Structures are given as structure tokens and as C-alpha cells.
FIFIKOL-258931 format. One record per residue (C-alpha): x, y, z; residue in three letters; chain; residue number from 1. Coordinates in steps of 0.001 Angstrom, whole numbers. Example, Ala and Ser with C-alpha at 12.3 -4.5 7.8 and 13.67 -1.06 7.14 Angstrom:
% residues 2
c1:c2:c3:code:unit:pos
12300:-4500:7800:ala:A:1
13670:-1060:7140:ser:A:2
//
This chain:
% residues 557
c1:c2:c3:code:unit:pos
-13077:70728:6721:unk:A:1
-13918:67726:8898:unk:A:2
-13337:64099:8016:unk:A:3
-17022:63686:7241:unk:A:4
-17047:66442:4602:unk:A:5
-15916:64425:1614:unk:A:6
-15538:65588:-1953:unk:A:7
-16030:62663:-4351:unk:A:8
-14709:63181:-7859:unk:A:9
-16560:62509:-11089:unk:A:10
-14351:59497:-11714:unk:A:11
-15241:58085:-8316:unk:A:12
-18900:58189:-9239:unk:A:13
-18197:56607:-12582:unk:A:14
-16189:53832:-10948:unk:A:15
-19133:53041:-8710:unk:A:16
-21423:52275:-11652:unk:A:17
-22074:48516:-12050:unk:A:18
-20315:46684:-14863:unk:A:19
-22449:44889:-17472:unk:A:20
-23056:41209:-16782:unk:A:21
-20547:38652:-18001:unk:A:22
-20831:37867:-21708:unk:A:23
-23559:40506:-22207:unk:A:24
-23831:41803:-25771:unk:A:25
-21047:44270:-26470:unk:A:26
-19134:43440:-23267:unk:A:27
-15577:42090:-23374:unk:A:28
-15026:38402:-22639:unk:A:29
-14454:37750:-18931:unk:A:30
-12255:35481:-16885:unk:A:31
-13950:33047:-14456:unk:A:32
-13831:35601:-11615:unk:A:33
-15880:38112:-13587:unk:A:34
-12926:40250:-14756:unk:A:35
-12369:40910:-18458:unk:A:36
-10183:38229:-20026:unk:A:37
-6478:38866:-19376:unk:A:38
-3380:37583:-21117:unk:A:39
-2511:34193:-19653:unk:A:40
641:35361:-17824:unk:A:41
-1186:38388:-16435:unk:A:42
-4057:36158:-15331:unk:A:43
-1614:33957:-13416:unk:A:44
-182:36994:-11648:unk:A:45
-3647:38367:-10825:unk:A:46
-4695:34996:-9393:unk:A:47
-1857:35298:-6850:unk:A:48
-3534:38412:-5380:unk:A:49
-7136:37101:-5290:unk:A:50
-7346:36969:-1498:unk:A:51
-10550:36009:297:unk:A:52
-9919:37842:3576:unk:A:53
-9453:41550:4385:unk:A:54
-6668:43193:2418:unk:A:55
-5233:46581:1464:unk:A:56
-5608:47658:-2167:unk:A:57
-2354:48921:-3664:unk:A:58
-3395:49424:-7285:unk:A:59
-3855:47700:-10621:unk:A:60
-1609:45319:-12553:unk:A:61
612:46661:-15331:unk:A:62
1254:44208:-18155:unk:A:63
2967:44917:-21467:unk:A:64
2636:48652:-20868:unk:A:65
-1113:48475:-20197:unk:A:66
-2914:49063:-16903:unk:A:67
-5386:46256:-16180:unk:A:68
-7764:47669:-13537:unk:A:69
-9670:44404:-13106:unk:A:70
-6487:42761:-11815:unk:A:71
-6114:44370:-8386:unk:A:72
-2837:44070:-6464:unk:A:73
-3380:43759:-2700:unk:A:74
-1726:42933:637:unk:A:75
-3569:40628:3096:unk:A:76
-4190:42531:6323:unk:A:77
-2924:39711:8598:unk:A:78
399:39699:6696:unk:A:79
1256:43308:7539:unk:A:80
3065:42156:10687:unk:A:81
5458:40133:8490:unk:A:82
7230:43430:7796:unk:A:83
8066:45076:4518:unk:A:84
10274:47305:2406:unk:A:85
9291:50360:371:unk:A:86
12217:51395:-1806:unk:A:87
12966:53571:-4807:unk:A:88
14908:56556:-6058:unk:A:89
14070:60072:-4878:unk:A:90
10881:61410:-6462:unk:A:91
9407:58060:-7489:unk:A:92
6438:58178:-5083:unk:A:93
7553:56359:-1919:unk:A:94
5898:58885:404:unk:A:95
2576:58619:-1445:unk:A:96
2787:54816:-1203:unk:A:97
3201:55120:2581:unk:A:98
205:57417:2633:unk:A:99
-1954:54977:652:unk:A:100
-1039:52085:2957:unk:A:101
-1399:54151:6147:unk:A:102
-4846:55412:5119:unk:A:103
-6209:51940:4567:unk:A:104
-4674:50606:7761:unk:A:105
-6302:53420:9717:unk:A:106
-9643:52758:8001:unk:A:107
-9440:49117:9130:unk:A:108
-8746:50056:12747:unk:A:109
-4949:49570:12738:unk:A:110
-2799:52288:14384:unk:A:111
103:53559:12271:unk:A:112
3406:55286:13069:unk:A:113
5012:57476:10394:unk:A:114
8305:59371:10554:unk:A:115
7877:62627:8601:unk:A:116
11425:63597:7648:unk:A:117
10565:66134:4940:unk:A:118
7412:67551:6523:unk:A:119
4982:66431:3825:unk:A:120
3106:63639:5636:unk:A:121
1033:65840:7951:unk:A:122
-1547:66127:5172:unk:A:123
-2834:62674:6084:unk:A:124
-4980:64438:8691:unk:A:125
-6842:66506:6075:unk:A:126
-9107:65511:3158:unk:A:127
-7393:65448:-215:unk:A:128
-8105:67797:-3099:unk:A:129
-9287:66397:-6392:unk:A:130
-7645:67469:-9638:unk:A:131
-7135:66076:-13117:unk:A:132
-4187:63897:-12087:unk:A:133
-6043:62380:-9136:unk:A:134
-9152:61812:-11243:unk:A:135
-7130:60208:-14034:unk:A:136
-5268:57871:-11668:unk:A:137
-8485:56849:-9889:unk:A:138
-10120:56019:-13217:unk:A:139
-7098:54039:-14438:unk:A:140
-7020:51746:-11402:unk:A:141
-10817:51634:-10747:unk:A:142
-10426:53426:-7417:unk:A:143
-13541:54860:-5774:unk:A:144
-11686:57962:-4662:unk:A:145
-13229:60013:-1844:unk:A:146
-11464:62920:-158:unk:A:147
-10879:61803:3441:unk:A:148
-8798:62971:6383:unk:A:149
-7627:60470:9004:unk:A:150
-7236:60825:12794:unk:A:151
-3674:61884:13533:unk:A:152
-1420:62834:16426:unk:A:153
1739:64870:15836:unk:A:154
4970:64493:17806:unk:A:155
8384:66176:17821:unk:A:156
11655:64947:19315:unk:A:157
12270:66925:22481:unk:A:158
9569:69350:21419:unk:A:159
11812:70791:18695:unk:A:160
9429:71586:15860:unk:A:161
5673:71200:15605:unk:A:162
4518:68379:17824:unk:A:163
3995:66927:21278:unk:A:164
7463:66464:22855:unk:A:165
8897:62948:22727:unk:A:166
11634:62378:25302:unk:A:167
13519:59377:26619:unk:A:168
15568:59028:29779:unk:A:169
19230:58178:29348:unk:A:170
18626:55063:31460:unk:A:171
16011:53607:29142:unk:A:172
17779:54710:25967:unk:A:173
20629:52364:26800:unk:A:174
24375:52326:26093:unk:A:175
24305:50827:22587:unk:A:176
21810:53310:21199:unk:A:177
23521:56203:22948:unk:A:178
26906:55094:21617:unk:A:179
25561:55344:18080:unk:A:180
24240:58838:18690:unk:A:181
27579:59912:20201:unk:A:182
29553:58113:17428:unk:A:183
31634:56135:19918:unk:A:184
33885:53294:18801:unk:A:185
33597:49738:20099:unk:A:186
35943:50241:23057:unk:A:187
34171:53415:24100:unk:A:188
30786:51702:23689:unk:A:189
31891:48893:25996:unk:A:190
33085:51421:28566:unk:A:191
29778:53235:28368:unk:A:192
28092:49893:29011:unk:A:193
30108:49557:32249:unk:A:194
28927:52988:33308:unk:A:195
25283:52065:32728:unk:A:196
25809:48761:34542:unk:A:197
27248:50582:37551:unk:A:198
24370:53074:37579:unk:A:199
21831:50234:37431:unk:A:200
23473:48429:40345:unk:A:201
23628:51538:42499:unk:A:202
20118:52699:41677:unk:A:203
21408:55899:40097:unk:A:204
18735:57207:37737:unk:A:205
20229:58567:34508:unk:A:206
17421:60870:33508:unk:A:207
19271:63420:31392:unk:A:208
22753:64259:30119:unk:A:209
23919:65934:33316:unk:A:210
23208:62709:35220:unk:A:211
25439:60699:32908:unk:A:212
28185:63315:33047:unk:A:213
28043:63258:36849:unk:A:214
28411:59458:36992:unk:A:215
31324:59445:34513:unk:A:216
33057:62205:36461:unk:A:217
32557:60322:39735:unk:A:218
33899:57040:38383:unk:A:219
37091:58702:37139:unk:A:220
37630:60633:40375:unk:A:221
39899:59475:43175:unk:A:222
36837:58626:45257:unk:A:223
35008:56643:42614:unk:A:224
37737:54926:40595:unk:A:225
37737:51869:42856:unk:A:226
34035:51309:42133:unk:A:227
34743:49995:38635:unk:A:228
38027:48276:39373:unk:A:229
36448:44852:39870:unk:A:230
34601:44919:36521:unk:A:231
37311:46192:34235:unk:A:232
37799:49806:35179:unk:A:233
37322:52918:33097:unk:A:234
40379:54597:31623:unk:A:235
40758:58328:31999:unk:A:236
41263:58690:28232:unk:A:237
38038:56858:27377:unk:A:238
36095:58758:30011:unk:A:239
37464:61958:28515:unk:A:240
36213:61002:25067:unk:A:241
32754:60187:26421:unk:A:242
32585:63472:28353:unk:A:243
33713:65498:25321:unk:A:244
31143:63715:23149:unk:A:245
28413:64507:25657:unk:A:246
29490:68153:25797:unk:A:247
29514:68462:21999:unk:A:248
26156:66719:21789:unk:A:249
24647:69148:24268:unk:A:250
26249:72148:22542:unk:A:251
24379:71195:19365:unk:A:252
21100:71729:21208:unk:A:253
20304:68055:21678:unk:A:254
19911:67960:25457:unk:A:255
16145:68431:25189:unk:A:256
15704:64964:23692:unk:A:257
16588:63330:27015:unk:A:258
14577:63808:30173:unk:A:259
11161:63369:31699:unk:A:260
8294:62836:31313:unk:A:261
9438:59931:29195:unk:A:262
7194:59108:26261:unk:A:263
4928:56094:26762:unk:A:264
5014:54127:23501:unk:A:265
1590:52691:24330:unk:A:266
284:56040:23041:unk:A:267
1087:54753:19543:unk:A:268
-1407:51881:19870:unk:A:269
-4583:53948:20179:unk:A:270
-7650:54106:17985:unk:A:271
-9971:57052:17443:unk:A:272
-13517:57240:18811:unk:A:273
-14901:56126:15432:unk:A:274
-12797:52948:15507:unk:A:275
-10203:54059:12974:unk:A:276
-6552:53567:13822:unk:A:277
-4712:56665:15011:unk:A:278
-1892:57801:12707:unk:A:279
1040:58971:14845:unk:A:280
3264:61316:12844:unk:A:281
6725:62154:14186:unk:A:282
7579:65544:12687:unk:A:283
11322:65615:11928:unk:A:284
11980:68606:9597:unk:A:285
13498:70612:12478:unk:A:286
16048:67845:13168:unk:A:287
16562:66408:9692:unk:A:288
20168:67634:9798:unk:A:289
20768:65227:12730:unk:A:290
20082:61864:11088:unk:A:291
22052:59794:13603:unk:A:292
19852:61145:16345:unk:A:293
16382:60736:14864:unk:A:294
17061:57352:13277:unk:A:295
18340:55996:16604:unk:A:296
15354:57488:18437:unk:A:297
13067:55605:16057:unk:A:298
14868:52415:17016:unk:A:299
14363:53237:20690:unk:A:300
10616:53587:20122:unk:A:301
10556:50201:18415:unk:A:302
12660:48550:21123:unk:A:303
10461:50001:23845:unk:A:304
7388:48584:22131:unk:A:305
9141:45239:21886:unk:A:306
9801:44871:25588:unk:A:307
6415:46259:26675:unk:A:308
4047:44295:24431:unk:A:309
2892:40750:25224:unk:A:310
3207:37832:22823:unk:A:311
97:37430:20662:unk:A:312
1259:35157:17831:unk:A:313
-590:35400:14522:unk:A:314
-3407:37929:14619:unk:A:315
-6226:38952:12272:unk:A:316
-4729:42419:11989:unk:A:317
-1606:44094:13395:unk:A:318
-1637:46062:16629:unk:A:319
577:48663:14946:unk:A:320
2406:49173:11667:unk:A:321
5625:51163:12083:unk:A:322
7114:52917:9027:unk:A:323
10857:53498:9424:unk:A:324
11713:56252:6917:unk:A:325
15277:56962:5738:unk:A:326
16192:53515:7043:unk:A:327
19732:53624:5611:unk:A:328
20616:56221:8261:unk:A:329
19966:53645:10967:unk:A:330
22454:51165:9534:unk:A:331
25226:53571:8502:unk:A:332
28341:53097:10673:unk:A:333
26406:50825:13033:unk:A:334
28320:48544:15377:unk:A:335
27853:44777:15247:unk:A:336
26031:44866:18592:unk:A:337
23663:47476:17241:unk:A:338
22948:45527:14043:unk:A:339
22432:42319:16004:unk:A:340
19934:44085:18262:unk:A:341
18006:45452:15271:unk:A:342
17901:42033:13622:unk:A:343
16646:40380:16807:unk:A:344
14015:43060:17400:unk:A:345
12644:42856:13853:unk:A:346
12621:39060:13951:unk:A:347
10752:38803:17249:unk:A:348
8431:41809:17293:unk:A:349
6199:40161:14662:unk:A:350
4857:37801:17320:unk:A:351
3812:40856:19342:unk:A:352
1560:42074:16557:unk:A:353
3785:44867:15212:unk:A:354
4699:45212:11556:unk:A:355
7766:47216:10511:unk:A:356
8229:48729:7057:unk:A:357
11659:50090:6201:unk:A:358
11696:52931:3669:unk:A:359
14882:53631:1738:unk:A:360
16293:53903:-1792:unk:A:361
17565:50393:-2538:unk:A:362
17371:47017:-757:unk:A:363
21152:47049:-379:unk:A:364
20714:49832:2200:unk:A:365
19299:47185:4558:unk:A:366
21578:44454:6010:unk:A:367
20898:40989:4635:unk:A:368
19796:39567:7994:unk:A:369
17164:42298:8313:unk:A:370
16152:42178:4639:unk:A:371
15446:38466:5007:unk:A:372
12696:39308:7533:unk:A:373
10813:41659:5175:unk:A:374
8063:39653:3488:unk:A:375
6274:42487:1652:unk:A:376
8046:44513:-1042:unk:A:377
7064:47660:-2930:unk:A:378
9959:48674:-5189:unk:A:379
9649:51972:-7040:unk:A:380
11857:52980:-9968:unk:A:381
15638:52896:-9741:unk:A:382
18105:55002:-11709:unk:A:383
21099:53479:-13482:unk:A:384
23216:56442:-14531:unk:A:385
26549:55245:-13096:unk:A:386
28388:51922:-12710:unk:A:387
27450:51927:-9028:unk:A:388
23803:52453:-9979:unk:A:389
24010:49527:-12383:unk:A:390
25468:47342:-9661:unk:A:391
22710:48350:-7232:unk:A:392
20084:47617:-9895:unk:A:393
21381:44094:-10500:unk:A:394
21558:43462:-6744:unk:A:395
17946:44618:-6357:unk:A:396
16733:42304:-9112:unk:A:397
18379:39343:-7375:unk:A:398
16316:39989:-4229:unk:A:399
13037:39281:-6064:unk:A:400
11517:35864:-6813:unk:A:401
11645:34585:-10392:unk:A:402
9460:36816:-12511:unk:A:403
7638:36971:-15829:unk:A:404
9106:40471:-16262:unk:A:405
12529:41675:-17346:unk:A:406
13040:43383:-14014:unk:A:407
16201:45283:-14943:unk:A:408
14383:46954:-17793:unk:A:409
11147:47361:-15849:unk:A:410
12687:48974:-12754:unk:A:411
14397:51690:-14773:unk:A:412
11239:52411:-16794:unk:A:413
8604:52723:-14073:unk:A:414
6823:56056:-13830:unk:A:415
6036:58047:-10707:unk:A:416
3432:56205:-8664:unk:A:417
4283:52835:-10185:unk:A:418
6130:50001:-8465:unk:A:419
7087:46348:-8586:unk:A:420
5253:44463:-5837:unk:A:421
5494:41077:-4175:unk:A:422
3854:40302:-825:unk:A:423
3069:37331:1354:unk:A:424
-183:35562:543:unk:A:425
-2708:34543:3181:unk:A:426
-840:31235:3411:unk:A:427
2488:32999:3933:unk:A:428
3927:32230:478:unk:A:429
5388:34966:-1766:unk:A:430
3003:36212:-4437:unk:A:431
4066:36570:-8091:unk:A:432
6018:39722:-8898:unk:A:433
3539:42323:-10172:unk:A:434
4233:45653:-11844:unk:A:435
1604:47932:-10333:unk:A:436
72:51323:-10999:unk:A:437
-630:52546:-7484:unk:A:438
-3748:54178:-6104:unk:A:439
-3936:57880:-5238:unk:A:440
-4011:58923:-1562:unk:A:441
-7388:60183:-410:unk:A:442
-5898:62562:2141:unk:A:443
-3993:65754:1359:unk:A:444
-835:65094:-669:unk:A:445
1319:67684:1068:unk:A:446
1682:69344:4474:unk:A:447
-1051:71090:6395:unk:A:448
-230:74691:7314:unk:A:449
1732:75418:10486:unk:A:450
-1217:77037:12280:unk:A:451
-3402:73967:11728:unk:A:452
-592:71714:12914:unk:A:453
30:73758:16061:unk:A:454
-3681:73827:16843:unk:A:455
-3888:70044:16546:unk:A:456
-949:69735:18940:unk:A:457
-2233:72097:21626:unk:A:458
-5741:70621:21498:unk:A:459
-4471:67070:21961:unk:A:460
-5077:65521:25409:unk:A:461
-1445:64360:25320:unk:A:462
-111:67910:25211:unk:A:463
-699:68452:28923:unk:A:464
1050:65188:29780:unk:A:465
4265:65745:27867:unk:A:466
4641:69458:27081:unk:A:467
6331:70474:30345:unk:A:468
9711:68930:31158:unk:A:469
10275:67614:34700:unk:A:470
13664:67791:36438:unk:A:471
13494:65704:39608:unk:A:472
16166:64281:41873:unk:A:473
18350:61788:40021:unk:A:474
22007:60770:39742:unk:A:475
23364:64309:39431:unk:A:476
21601:65526:42576:unk:A:477
22501:62427:44589:unk:A:478
26181:62533:43666:unk:A:479
26346:66261:44299:unk:A:480
24742:65771:47704:unk:A:481
27144:62939:48545:unk:A:482
30109:65122:47618:unk:A:483
28985:68185:49551:unk:A:484
27639:66383:52632:unk:A:485
31132:65287:53399:unk:A:486
32320:61770:53387:unk:A:487
35605:62020:55200:unk:A:488
38389:60443:53214:unk:A:489
38541:58513:49984:unk:A:490
36606:55500:51265:unk:A:491
33691:57613:52342:unk:A:492
33649:59373:48981:unk:A:493
33683:56094:47087:unk:A:494
30536:55030:48907:unk:A:495
28745:58231:47992:unk:A:496
25892:56677:45967:unk:A:497
25333:53932:48553:unk:A:498
25331:56418:51396:unk:A:499
22507:58241:49720:unk:A:500
20319:55141:49356:unk:A:501
18419:55674:52625:unk:A:502
17128:58906:51154:unk:A:503
15455:57074:48261:unk:A:504
12064:56604:50002:unk:A:505
11695:60390:50036:unk:A:506
11790:60557:46238:unk:A:507
8259:59270:45600:unk:A:508
6829:61820:48000:unk:A:509
8579:64574:46064:unk:A:510
7532:63352:42658:unk:A:511
3941:62307:43257:unk:A:512
2934:65031:45700:unk:A:513
309:66459:43278:unk:A:514
-1533:63117:43433:unk:A:515
-3049:64206:46773:unk:A:516
-5708:65879:44648:unk:A:517
-8027:63094:43323:unk:A:518
-8792:65032:40146:unk:A:519
-5106:65079:39321:unk:A:520
-4938:61315:39862:unk:A:521
-7698:60786:37345:unk:A:522
-5852:62987:34900:unk:A:523
-2421:61408:35080:unk:A:524
-2928:57700:35811:unk:A:525
-2094:55808:32666:unk:A:526
-343:58800:31106:unk:A:527
3186:58946:29753:unk:A:528
4373:61087:32659:unk:A:529
2895:58649:35187:unk:A:530
4687:55737:33508:unk:A:531
7956:57647:33395:unk:A:532
7883:58581:37070:unk:A:533
6620:55163:38122:unk:A:534
9526:53528:36338:unk:A:535
11941:55875:38021:unk:A:536
10738:55401:41603:unk:A:537
9178:51966:41548:unk:A:538
10823:49547:39122:unk:A:539
13766:48937:36844:unk:A:540
12028:46361:34627:unk:A:541
11807:48560:31539:unk:A:542
15460:49458:31383:unk:A:543
16616:45957:32266:unk:A:544
14844:44487:29243:unk:A:545
16258:47264:27108:unk:A:546
19682:46155:28296:unk:A:547
18892:42622:27209:unk:A:548
18515:43931:23658:unk:A:549
21035:46736:23581:unk:A:550
23761:46078:26115:unk:A:551
24586:45238:29665:unk:A:552
22389:43964:32518:unk:A:553
20592:40877:31258:unk:A:554
18273:40130:34135:unk:A:555
14774:38793:33578:unk:A:556
11396:39914:34804:unk:A:557
//
């Protein structure tokens, strides 16, 4: 079924019927805005969400156990780049909330990125199916529900699973992010930073894991040890730990995540031909048992966007809204340098038009410095079965503005698809806390079948750009050539990487040889592969800015 083949429900048609005029015989009394009269406190809350500009509809106000559909709870579209938090216990409806927000963003021309950890978000590409529960929810919140699929692109880390392969080079991934993936301690992380710094200085491209292993092995050899002596050296024990970590990492089947063509994060900023924002879904079920890896890769995507995008200040609508699912995995066992980099990225990326929503179970999963940057909150139900649960509940309540509700009682009594909401108004001030019955997604609430997913992947124009891995000359090949071509003596060996520098001009010819055919040029210019290879043979700007956020070389453009 195509996006245009919609299936409106009976309740949608009923909701579209006009309401009787204010104060007509038999009609309920109305508030000044035309809505039926509300209790005074509820009216004050509703007034806080009466925005004049474009906004996303979340649902209807809940007050004293009653759903008040004429009091709509909304988020101003320009405030989506002020970041947000969607939290709640398992099974309370967080994924459906993401779907509702993502659908409306797409409809308003805003691209969206979603991490699909459990495999149930792919349904956003297909029209939903009406049933009694959907019809009932639509009627309760006065939603004009229409089954609609949204334009989507599916990705998979390293091509593991259903999706277009997403890869990063070791060079651009950076030492701090890689240290988290390898579970290195602070000393080992600092040593890894020295290795990256050396590789940057010598022009050694770290494309994949074998490149990094080759550089570490060289720097701990008799020929290469002197290379690091002037900047602190690299102990044999630390190098051994790094090499063992790399070997174990590769043995777990994770080598495919690093390499070329490197993914161009500009792909996430596209819109469909009909003007709707493209929903980029990163399919993670095949790697959900490797949380350190996929959560850190998400951070790499965000950091890459940060250093590539220009400053735009306040905009009418975001360039991209990035949903960071299972956010607690990102912060678990994170080093101070890593947390500082996250905080800085979240704080500054707003001015580049990108909104970030963290999705987790409780606000305490997010460090205070990051939580302070999240202006929009959708808090689903929390459980309080244990003393630790009670403590988390009280901590969550303290993160909200003063409220007309008893939030401790409310948060433990919310049903599925209900949440406590506060957002930033059009003027940037927090809105009143509002218990909300949320709208139903209009796309499929569940995964599409594997055959449909695979067909969408192979038919995508991006499949040809990223499907086939490229293994060109990089640090491993250069160091191997330096070793076998024979520097006589230790001094000659130590200069191995420098001795190979004259050969660098031959690399572009090797990599871009297919560009002799003009039709190939038209196909690849602007693609992810083109960007990856261009970075590798033409410039180091991308990785240098990454270093400014996540580690060593802090040079400017």
C-alpha cells in the first residue's frame, strides 16, 4: 500500500464534523477560545499550550482523571532544536511517542533520525491499521486519524542486519569514542590519543582496525619507539592492552563497523520529493547485544553533524531532530572527557539547527549537565516497587517545574500512552506541567516484514554508494611497505612513515581511477563514498575538528 492509499477510521470522520456554535442551545458553555468551559486550573494549563505558530500535537489534557480533548497539548516547531527527553518505564509507550513526534516532524518537512533498538520502528514507513483501540484513542483526543506511511531510509551498522551499511573510519571516530568502545581506562585512553596524534602528524590514514594495529605495533618496535619519545612515549604494557582489546573487538565480529566508504551524515538531512522530511531509521536488533558499540556510534553521528553543519542560530524549524534511544548506555562507565564532549556537543549543536531527544527510563540516567540542556520533557509512567524505585521517582519529580498535580501519585498512575509533559513555549519559557493522553501513531505500530525492509534497502539510491566496502592503501600498507622495502638500520626504520610520503600523490590516482568515466562522476559526486575518499586523500579537516571535541589535535580550519 502506498502512502497515498489512506484508510480513515469512522472516528476520524466524526472528529472532522464541525462543533455547534458557542452558546448554541444544548451546547456546553465555552471558554473564550471556543473550547468548552474547563476547570480554572485546567484552563490555566491549556492556555500555556495555546501557541500561534506551527506546532506538533501531542494529545489532550488529563485533569482529575478526565480527558479534555479541547485542551490540546503541543510543542512549538521552532523549539524542537532546544532538545528534549522522553522517559518512562518499559512498556509505557515511549516508542509510540517517538513515532507520533517523528510523523509530524516529517509531515512538516523536518528530517528525523531514529535508532531502532528493538526492531519495531520500521513500521513508520507503512500506513497504520485501524482497530478499536486506535479508534477509541483518536476519539478521546479529537485526533483526525488517517493511516499514513512516511518516507524512510533504513541503515545498519557495518551492514550487519537489514539496512544500508553505516561505517566510520578509525581516524574520524577518534580516540575518546574508540576508548569507550574498547573499554579502556583513562591512562590507556590518553595513550591511544598519542597514537592518533602521531598518525595525524605523519599523514597515516587509520581507515580500519588493521591500520591502528599496525601503527601501535610500529610505535612499540625498536624502529618506532623513538617516534613517541618526545611526547610522552607509549609503554609496552599499555600498547599490549590496546592491541589485545583490538583483537578481542575484532574477534566479536565488529571489524565491519570501521572502514570505507565512510557514511556521510549529510544523508540524514534530506527531504522526500513531496517535501516531507526523510525518516532515517538505524536498525540495531542485530547488534543490540553490543550496547557500548551502537550507543557510541550514535554519538559519532551526532559529533560528525556538529562539525560539518554551519551556524544558523534560531530557525523556524529544525534541520534535523535526532532521537537517541537507550541513552543510559551512552553514559554508563563514560570517562570525564567523554561526558564533557557530549555536554559541549548538545549545548552547541542547537545553534546548527539540530534537536536531540534522549530516550531512557528515568531522568537520572542522564548527567545533570546534559539534562539541563533538555527543554522539552515527555515523562511516561514510572514504577515504584523498590526503595531504589522510590528514590528515582522523587528525583524525577524534582526535575519538573512547580505543578498543580501531585506528581508522585500521578507518575505511578499513568496508563500506557499517557505522559506528563512540559515544553518550551514560543518565547522560550517552560509551559505548565500537563498530564496528557497522547495521540495514536498514524503509521504501522510494529515492524514491517523482512522482505519489505530488504526491498526498501536494495531499491534505495544510497545502496550502491555504501553497500560495497573499499580497502585502499592506508597506514597498514604504508608501514608494511616501509618495513619490507628495507630501511637499513634502526634510524631508517624509524623514518618509515616519512620515507613513504613521496608516494602519497599516487594514492588519488588509485582511488579515483573510475572517475575517468563521466557517467561515474555524475553518480558519485556528492555521495558518501566520494566524501570519504576525498577526506582521505585531500584534507584532514573533518578529523581535526573531531579531535577538538573528542581528544587530541586541536587545530582550526
